[in-house]
Backbone as CSV, one residue per row, in Angstrom:
resi,resn,N_x,N_y,N_z,CA_x,CA_y,CA_z,C_x,C_y,C_z
1,MET,7.144,-27.758,22.472,6.249,-27.444,21.522,4.913,-28.427,21.425
2,GLU,4.164,-27.698,21.821,2.683,-28.182,21.799,1.907,-28.797,20.524
3,VAL,2.584,-27.899,19.251,2.228,-28.684,18.077,2.622,-29.797,17.603
4,VAL,4.016,-29.702,17.898,4.992,-30.960,17.360,4.659,-31.952,17.949
5,ALA,4.503,-31.799,19.316,3.692,-33.380,20.216,2.581,-33.550,19.860
6,ARG,1.785,-32.935,19.199,0.458,-33.062,18.887,-0.735,-33.188,19.885
7,ARG,-0.427,-31.934,20.860,-1.114,-31.742,22.341,-1.865,-30.493,21.568
8,ALA,-1.437,-29.633,20.689,-2.348,-28.670,20.119,-2.403,-28.652,18.436
9,ARG,-3.223,-27.698,17.961,-3.291,-27.691,16.865,-2.863,-26.271,16.164
10,LEU,-2.502,-25.812,15.122,-2.374,-24.528,14.884,-3.766,-24.090,13.907
11,ASP,-4.393,-23.194,14.385,-5.633,-22.493,13.831,-5.400,-21.704,12.485
12,PRO,-6.083,-22.044,11.621,-6.052,-21.610,10.241,-6.153,-20.142,10.152
13,GLY,-5.408,-19.605,9.270,-5.608,-17.919,9.242,-7.115,-17.658,8.760
14,ARG,-7.855,-17.111,9.198,-9.243,-16.613,8.724,-9.284,-15.212,8.314
15,ALA,-8.243,-14.136,8.132,-8.230,-12.942,8.059,-8.758,-12.861,6.254
16,ARG,-9.834,-12.074,5.925,-10.100,-11.767,4.930,-9.219,-11.219,3.869
17,TYR,-7.633,-10.696,4.553,-6.621,-10.322,3.285,-5.669,-11.340,3.401
18,ASP,-5.999,-12.656,4.473,-4.580,-13.593,4.078,-4.933,-14.051,2.206
19,TRP,-3.522,-13.395,1.695,-3.619,-13.605,0.157,-4.168,-15.108,-0.545
20,LEU,-3.435,-16.195,0.236,-3.950,-17.447,-0.649,-5.420,-17.959,-0.342
21,GLY,-6.000,-17.396,0.716,-7.299,-17.668,1.246,-7.381,-18.475,2.583
22,THR,-8.190,-19.166,3.011,-8.372,-19.378,4.852,-7.517,-20.674,4.645
23,GLY,-6.123,-20.894,5.746,-5.461,-21.612,5.546,-4.349,-21.628,6.693
24,ILE,-3.378,-22.681,6.654,-2.479,-22.629,7.480,-1.256,-22.278,6.660
25,TYR,-0.635,-21.105,6.851,0.840,-20.580,5.945,2.053,-21.273,6.448
26,PHE,2.834,-21.863,5.493,4.362,-22.141,5.678,4.909,-21.626,4.462
27,TRP,6.074,-21.024,5.215,7.542,-20.638,4.185,7.859,-21.964,3.604
28,GLU,8.150,-22.017,2.290,8.690,-23.147,1.877,10.603,-23.182,1.917
29,GLU,10.708,-24.417,2.620,12.512,-24.322,3.229,13.240,-22.756,3.519
30,ASP,12.622,-22.085,4.669,13.024,-20.947,4.686,12.605,-20.691,6.299
31,PRO,13.344,-21.191,7.126,13.029,-21.455,8.760,13.473,-20.005,9.013
32,ILE,14.688,-19.283,8.553,15.248,-18.015,8.573,14.451,-17.037,8.617
33,LEU,13.269,-16.767,7.319,12.263,-15.781,7.345,11.417,-16.163,8.420
34,ALA,10.973,-17.661,8.291,9.678,-17.828,9.401,9.931,-17.281,10.842
35,LEU,10.987,-17.400,11.301,11.482,-16.929,12.515,11.416,-15.353,12.513
36,ARG,11.749,-15.024,11.499,11.710,-13.334,11.716,10.631,-12.906,11.722
37,TRP,9.200,-13.655,10.919,8.489,-13.157,11.277,7.319,-13.467,12.518
38,ALA,7.991,-14.992,12.976,7.376,-15.232,14.511,7.600,-14.077,15.483
39,ARG,8.988,-13.296,15.416,9.592,-12.747,16.450,8.552,-11.211,15.749
40,HIS,8.669,-10.962,14.763,7.775,-9.663,14.335,6.265,-9.779,15.106
41,ALA,5.585,-11.043,15.004,3.922,-11.110,15.293,4.301,-10.916,17.015
42,ALA,4.940,-11.770,17.310,5.586,-11.885,19.044,5.635,-10.545,19.889
43,ARG,6.153,-9.552,19.161,6.270,-8.356,19.355,4.840,-7.701,19.058
44,LYS,4.178,-7.601,17.844,2.709,-7.334,17.753,1.930,-7.853,18.734
45,ARG,2.064,-9.011,19.112,1.006,-9.944,19.719,1.363,-10.752,20.885
46,PRO,2.394,-10.003,22.319,2.942,-10.643,23.029,2.112,-11.500,24.133
47,ASP,0.767,-11.430,24.103,-0.561,-11.929,24.801,-0.586,-13.448,24.051
48,LEU,-0.369,-13.242,22.659,-0.320,-14.794,21.874,0.746,-15.515,21.715
49,ILE,1.849,-14.547,21.399,2.800,-15.417,21.112,3.958,-15.180,22.239
50,LYS,4.238,-16.301,22.944,5.247,-15.986,24.521,6.611,-15.654,23.782
51,THR,7.099,-17.654,23.280,8.331,-17.889,22.708,8.173,-18.194,21.235
52,PRO,8.807,-17.005,20.351,8.927,-17.466,18.784,9.304,-18.378,18.715
53,ALA,9.138,-19.283,17.783,9.627,-20.523,17.039,9.358,-20.733,15.654
54,VAL,9.943,-21.734,15.353,9.583,-22.073,14.081,9.176,-23.767,13.937
55,VAL,7.739,-24.073,13.394,7.817,-25.386,13.284,7.385,-25.498,11.820
56,GLY,8.284,-26.643,11.625,7.784,-27.525,10.167,6.738,-28.173,9.702
57,ALA,6.371,-28.593,8.589,5.202,-29.610,8.635,5.892,-30.519,7.239
58,ILE,5.191,-31.554,7.605,5.475,-32.769,6.318,4.308,-32.801,5.545
59,ILE,4.238,-32.198,4.370,3.110,-31.927,3.927,2.666,-32.610,2.821
60,GLU,2.065,-33.384,2.172,1.504,-34.153,1.049,1.030,-33.436,0.076
61,MET,1.584,-32.537,-0.920,1.396,-31.736,-1.836,0.652,-32.448,-2.923
62,LYS,0.233,-33.639,-2.871,-0.355,-33.888,-4.084,-2.245,-33.402,-4.007
63,ASP,-2.215,-33.002,-5.496,-3.567,-32.275,-5.697,-3.036,-31.072,-5.369
64,CYS,-2.218,-29.993,-5.166,-1.824,-28.828,-4.952,-2.211,-28.208,-6.119
65,LEU,-2.706,-26.688,-5.748,-2.749,-25.739,-6.805,-1.393,-24.940,-6.470
66,ASN,-0.622,-25.366,-7.740,0.971,-25.022,-7.763,0.908,-23.632,-8.898
67,LEU,0.987,-22.569,-8.379,0.969,-21.420,-8.989,2.285,-21.407,-9.595
68,VAL,3.429,-21.959,-9.149,4.853,-21.656,-9.549,5.174,-22.348,-10.793
69,GLN,3.847,-23.220,-11.423,3.874,-24.158,-12.322,2.982,-23.310,-13.579
70,THR,3.818,-23.206,-14.670,3.296,-22.744,-15.907,1.690,-23.230,-16.408
71,GLY,1.037,-22.427,-16.555,-0.393,-22.432,-17.119,-1.570,-22.607,-15.580
72,THR,-0.997,-22.761,-14.504,-2.000,-22.649,-13.497,-2.522,-21.478,-12.957
73,SER,-2.123,-20.474,-13.294,-2.682,-18.785,-12.986,-3.741,-18.729,-14.004
74,ARG,-4.247,-19.777,-15.130,-5.605,-19.567,-15.863,-6.716,-19.685,-15.247
75,ILE,-6.329,-20.585,-14.551,-7.577,-21.356,-12.905,-8.180,-20.110,-12.187
76,LEU,-6.876,-19.156,-11.482,-7.290,-18.006,-11.161,-8.351,-16.907,-11.807
77,GLN,-7.334,-16.722,-12.986,-8.173,-15.793,-14.189,-9.739,-15.920,-13.919
78,ALA,-9.826,-17.228,-14.497,-11.357,-17.661,-14.606,-12.104,-17.048,-13.098
79,ALA,-11.820,-17.845,-11.900,-12.117,-17.225,-10.359,-12.386,-15.337,-10.225
80,TYR,-11.376,-15.026,-10.842,-11.287,-13.189,-11.014,-12.894,-13.132,-11.661
81,LEU,-12.613,-13.604,-12.607,-13.814,-13.195,-13.923,-15.088,-13.672,-13.098
82,ASP,-15.435,-14.492,-12.463,-16.449,-15.114,-11.478,-17.080,-14.076,-10.584
83,LEU,-16.034,-14.015,-9.914,-16.012,-12.964,-8.808,-16.590,-11.646,-9.461
84,VAL,-15.910,-10.956,-10.258,-16.124,-9.612,-11.095,-17.666,-9.891,-10.943
85,GLN,-18.473,-10.936,-11.801,-19.821,-11.143,-12.040,-20.716,-10.982,-11.152
86,GLU,-20.145,-11.766,-9.963,-20.893,-11.885,-8.633,-21.208,-10.522,-8.007
87,VAL,-19.943,-9.867,-7.752,-20.056,-8.750,-7.415,-20.777,-7.665,-8.020
88,GLU,-20.784,-7.572,-9.516,-21.589,-6.284,-10.077,-22.844,-7.035,-10.000
89,ARG,-23.571,-8.154,-10.218,-24.837,-8.697,-9.800,-25.554,-8.146,-8.346
90,ALA,-24.251,-8.464,-7.556,-25.080,-7.891,-6.230,-24.634,-6.474,-6.041
91,GLY,-24.366,-5.554,-6.967,-23.946,-4.040,-7.069,-23.528,-3.953,-5.933
92,GLY,-22.298,-4.436,-5.414,-21.090,-4.457,-4.629,-19.890,-3.699,-5.309
93,GLN,-18.860,-3.733,-4.242,-17.499,-3.285,-5.022,-16.356,-4.084,-4.492
94,MET,-15.773,-3.932,-5.685,-14.510,-5.112,-5.476,-13.678,-5.102,-4.458
95,PRO,-13.321,-6.093,-3.907,-12.389,-6.115,-2.749,-10.877,-5.460,-3.436
96,ILE,-9.905,-4.959,-2.727,-8.612,-4.547,-3.257,-7.726,-4.897,-2.504
97,ASN,-6.485,-4.991,-2.961,-5.147,-5.220,-2.273,-4.887,-4.056,-1.703
98,GLU,-4.716,-3.842,-0.500,-4.392,-2.923,0.339,-2.744,-2.220,0.229
99,THR,-2.154,-3.326,0.657,-0.945,-3.584,0.976,-0.612,-4.661,0.205
100,GLU,1.132,-5.132,0.630,1.851,-6.090,0.169,0.935,-7.107,1.371
101,GLU,0.902,-6.790,2.459,0.149,-8.024,3.321,-1.489,-7.922,3.368
102,ARG,-1.832,-6.960,3.036,-3.284,-6.940,3.266,-3.719,-6.823,1.777
103,ARG,-4.186,-8.401,1.480,-4.749,-8.593,0.180,-5.981,-9.221,0.110
104,PHE,-7.023,-8.440,0.195,-8.269,-8.548,0.208,-8.653,-8.837,-1.076
105,LEU,-8.350,-8.446,-2.434,-8.634,-8.871,-3.646,-8.223,-10.672,-3.695
106,ASP,-6.849,-10.642,-3.549,-6.487,-12.285,-3.594,-7.196,-13.033,-3.246
107,HIS,-7.339,-12.799,-1.520,-8.386,-13.561,-0.651,-9.710,-13.847,-1.606
108,ALA,-10.143,-13.088,-1.740,-11.644,-13.463,-2.303,-11.493,-13.992,-3.464
109,VAL,-9.971,-13.902,-4.690,-10.510,-14.741,-5.904,-10.134,-16.032,-5.301
110,PHE,-9.339,-16.373,-4.237,-8.997,-18.061,-4.018,-10.427,-18.710,-3.246
111,GLU,-11.047,-17.961,-2.544,-12.523,-18.254,-2.165,-13.233,-18.841,-2.749
112,THR,-13.130,-17.571,-4.025,-13.983,-18.305,-5.052,-13.815,-19.081,-5.742
113,LEU,-12.509,-18.855,-6.251,-12.023,-20.410,-6.618,-12.581,-21.852,-6.055
114,HIS,-12.356,-21.806,-4.648,-12.655,-23.114,-4.043,-14.497,-23.378,-3.969
115,GLU,-14.953,-22.568,-3.998,-16.708,-22.533,-3.938,-16.682,-23.105,-5.352
116,LEU,-16.480,-22.403,-6.265,-16.739,-23.020,-7.820,-16.163,-24.103,-7.799
117,ARG,-15.189,-24.517,-7.577,-14.984,-26.177,-7.590,-16.061,-26.955,-6.586
118,ARG,-16.391,-26.727,-5.332,-17.308,-27.252,-4.875,-18.769,-27.338,-5.700
119,ALA,-19.269,-26.062,-5.953,-20.302,-25.880,-7.202,-20.390,-26.992,-8.282
120,GLU,-19.192,-27.532,-8.617,-19.024,-28.030,-10.056,-18.629,-29.659,-9.701
121,GLY,-18.791,-29.749,-8.129,-18.842,-31.255,-7.245,-17.031,-31.694,-7.449
122,LEU,-16.369,-30.961,-7.595,-14.907,-31.156,-7.279,-14.589,-30.847,-6.081
123,ARG,-13.352,-31.217,-5.273,-12.943,-31.339,-4.153,-11.932,-29.629,-4.209
124,PRO,-12.319,-28.956,-3.336,-11.377,-27.798,-3.026,-9.759,-28.295,-3.211
125,PHE,-8.899,-27.022,-3.740,-7.753,-27.610,-3.710,-7.249,-28.026,-2.126
126,PRO,-6.672,-28.686,-1.798,-6.110,-28.720,-0.379,-5.119,-28.008,0.121
127,SER,-4.296,-27.301,-1.178,-3.115,-26.799,-0.788,-2.813,-25.627,-1.829
128,VAL,-2.067,-24.604,-1.366,-2.138,-23.862,-2.556,-0.421,-23.203,-2.677
129,ARG,0.071,-23.493,-3.428,1.502,-22.736,-3.804,2.144,-21.606,-4.459
130,ALA,2.815,-20.751,-3.967,2.803,-19.198,-4.753,4.075,-18.629,-4.631
131,LEU,4.677,-18.021,-5.179,5.717,-17.020,-5.064,4.912,-15.739,-4.326
132,PHE,5.503,-15.549,-3.586,5.200,-14.467,-2.428,6.361,-13.338,-2.544
133,GLN,6.455,-12.282,-3.691,7.196,-11.022,-3.775,7.119,-10.267,-2.586
134,SER,8.109,-10.046,-2.080,8.083,-8.797,-0.874,9.628,-8.053,-0.646
135,GLY,9.211,-6.847,-0.459,10.314,-5.754,0.172,11.010,-5.304,-1.041
136,GLU,11.928,-4.364,-1.011,12.619,-3.929,-2.145,13.239,-4.690,-3.161
137,ALA,13.573,-4.079,-4.186,14.242,-4.551,-5.787,15.903,-4.873,-5.220
138,ILE,16.241,-5.833,-5.269,17.586,-6.473,-5.033,18.742,-5.214,-5.415
139,PHE,18.367,-5.098,-6.240,19.185,-3.829,-7.277,18.312,-3.348,-8.316
140,PRO,18.840,-1.763,-8.553,17.879,-1.319,-9.662,17.704,-2.012,-10.874
141,GLY,16.125,-1.667,-11.030,15.591,-2.748,-12.277,14.961,-4.140,-12.069
142,SER,15.654,-4.548,-11.276,15.557,-6.098,-10.799,14.429,-6.472,-10.423
143,GLY,13.450,-7.615,-11.093,12.257,-8.022,-10.790,12.634,-9.090,-9.350
144,ILE,13.609,-9.312,-9.038,14.124,-10.107,-7.567,13.629,-9.043,-6.517
145,ARG,13.313,-9.523,-5.474,13.206,-8.453,-4.267,13.824,-9.310,-3.103
146,LYS,14.085,-8.216,-1.903,14.943,-8.715,-0.722,14.493,-9.767,0.062
147,TRP,13.075,-9.900,0.219,12.398,-11.095,0.875,11.415,-12.131,0.083
148,ASP,11.676,-12.032,-1.356,11.206,-13.119,-2.151,11.028,-14.600,-1.473
149,HIS,9.710,-15.078,-1.430,9.810,-16.379,-0.766,8.744,-17.223,-1.672
150,ILE,8.309,-18.716,-1.313,7.409,-19.691,-1.645,6.487,-19.837,-0.533
151,GLN,5.240,-19.378,-0.484,4.309,-19.624,0.492,3.350,-20.892,0.001
152,ILE,3.467,-21.364,1.322,2.105,-22.865,0.988,1.002,-22.423,1.737
153,CYS,-0.081,-22.336,1.569,-1.470,-22.194,2.108,-2.012,-23.874,2.350
154,VAL,-2.088,-24.550,3.547,-2.565,-25.454,3.531,-3.984,-25.309,3.832
155,ARG,-5.104,-25.812,3.261,-6.270,-25.693,3.488,-6.980,-27.199,4.244
156,ASP,-6.804,-27.839,3.682,-6.843,-29.558,4.344,-5.954,-30.296,5.317
157,PHE,-6.191,-30.095,6.398,-5.124,-30.089,7.454,-4.758,-31.663,7.640
158,GLY,-5.597,-32.562,6.719,-5.432,-34.193,6.541,-3.953,-34.483,5.586
159,ILE,-3.825,-33.356,5.207,-2.299,-33.695,4.194,-1.354,-33.092,4.866
160,ILE,-1.146,-32.650,6.209,-0.254,-32.689,7.163,0.323,-34.052,7.763
161,ARG,1.432,-34.484,7.460,1.642,-36.067,7.970,2.616,-35.651,8.972
162,GLY,3.356,-34.709,9.468,3.864,-34.821,10.820,4.596,-33.507,10.907
163,TRP,4.877,-33.279,11.904,5.443,-31.858,12.751,6.502,-32.198,13.216
164,PHE,7.516,-30.885,13.168,9.077,-31.366,13.413,9.445,-29.563,13.959
165,LEU,9.926,-29.166,15.097,11.034,-28.307,15.074,11.515,-27.730,14.107
166,ALA,11.775,-26.522,13.481,12.737,-26.234,12.208,13.873,-25.373,13.279
167,GLU,14.834,-25.841,12.983,16.242,-24.842,13.099,16.443,-23.735,11.983
168,PRO,16.333,-22.791,12.613,17.023,-21.654,11.379,18.661,-21.664,11.112
């Protein structure tokens, strides 16, 4: 693996629908789901992914926006309200989350949050950690879904201390 050997770098996702904003995405402690996604992506883009694999990273989570921690969501609420004002001022339309995987609104809110921090002279969060709810309920009425997992979006690649090949 070129990334593990440090002969290549992963490119950050720049799609306007990546829900936590621009960055490199990781599944926290879930190499099985990561490999499932890699195989799915390889079927969709065989020109890009020849051999699906799971690369793990040692990530320094200092100063992470940890949305699994109580109270941190209020930061995002403030960014959302700022985005609403900006869109109204410009006479535009708010982005919307189209599907579970195409979250244009979420992306715009996170990018707004980081821009607000820059404008205030603060460093944008180097990473974001959040619960991603996915799939059908595991039983009728459950709030737990089949593919729920924690995702980490690394925005500052300097916090990645090392790479390894993960075994599912």
